[in-house]
Steps between C-alpha positions, in 0.01 A plus 500: 500500500586512126320271256559383145246560222345164577456607860757264654708649780876533442604679819572304816276584794645579839514207739529234229748214534764445231304212347177699501686790338620273218149365439356849519746655249602191302509698173793709623691192615449333161657805336786482750559127450724518185737742674515278810573193287774689317661610829480150645645323195777745410585667833424256782550152352861581395580573867510123551817494288683740732606202709768412245702794638561280804569184295738369238226482241520208258228495231491121509416500872259792487427760768423257779771242423799734471728500809484786753813712537368781720660841444787367289407698186440822693841473665667427168345809340584734788862380512550482121726751321204613288292606801649846559515578126138399441370689802699812410393502134135427578472758777689769309284465188183504710612799707588692183165404349321618814691829522479596132199314357252541786479885507462552123136379475409734786658799324334408170158461663531838674602667173223335296247595765598865458477494119213720385500393134314167485638412156858560610438294814369203297796516260749494788311218669501288183870563443595405856262201522619344173837360624316286758355287219840423347601146593816453705666305217435779249609765751831325567556457126445874456744581782771275357444643152500866612811458716703301247851652475507459122145560371306632801317833479646621830859436398436653159392820676803484732734468202321782319576722800867404486502231770614139499248213479414330828429130540211551743407136539861384513606718794401423858460866589230561239272203569312652796448848342369341180270272698359781717454751215317243288288402801400864555404532133293181504317527833447870575188559291314187600587535869369858503142380438438411863625843615277674245207303639594608853527863388156478342360410841619820668214736592499792248369732771844485665656655188222757475556608859876515443452720192281738699778523759747586222695174495713447190484183292825376654362560850184307416702208365719505810225532762197336335598257223802336660332449842192373314693222327740436791314186621521352149871583479567339839308180420680457167835577665439232763417249225814594307720454806333163550645396164849626576661157465299409190589617153337365186767302322384549137641846437821444698556163334445638148739791558756276667823389335839371609646852517242652736430179698677618821236773545204345317482162673208528744315242708228436241744435213716283725196295602400457135845385392566280801150363554354452155812470286713331767213287641586589864138521603541466876779756518316767301175438688685579821626823340144598409381432856789707638402777260135489602582506873721808461231674292238417763719636780566822307130539428405458866769745617410772249129448559550538876708814454239646267211425736692667785615807311216569257214279623480354147580133453403186315368332815 
């Protein structure tokens, strides 16, 4: 049993009840208390307000006094003209983000892990980590400035090569490529950290044995490194699929304009405009619940498939 410097025990003994365990290791529970309070106040208490999705919420009557309407808001959303557009735009952006943004950190981590020059490795890491610390507002300002048809750097280069300027943010077809490319640039370096940590945990003796057997570097990456980080890849993939219907609205909203709205209007921006700006609190709460239920179902399905196929899962 471990003890502190003062000699007090901090490890729960076998056979203790829950209350005895708390009294026995009260120091650990005191340290845990701020996090529990935070979770209760900001994550669990707001769940009480979810009931307004089933009511016509009136601020003057409050949560309990507003009249019940059942599934009225859910039915309205599912049958609304915006439903198919919002679902298509949200899913398509998330699928593209998953297909193109998810693999890049894995490739970068594998390449950095093979770098033999420590100085070169640190320089590349710093260059790829830096975009993560750029705020979304600044990033979107940079994108709009760089893609400007009149003064943007990209269009200046296109014109220098004899081409015609392109209004990237004013054409529907360019919104998704611009969004995905900028997302790759911003997230790749930071997301590769967890894969580098997983690669650091691979037993070096496996590589030594492979070298003795004459395995090339590519073979060692293929048969040692990738299988070694496969559980990490699967867990992160499951978590990403579990967010398939959720897309942070800040970047989409800041890049959005009236010209690209047909492809840039996603569930999160619609909820912001309708719920906060339009004060339709009950309606947008029902949309959020619908969103969460779909995400939960996707998470359970993918987790079950993963546990069956690879024996790696979240639970």
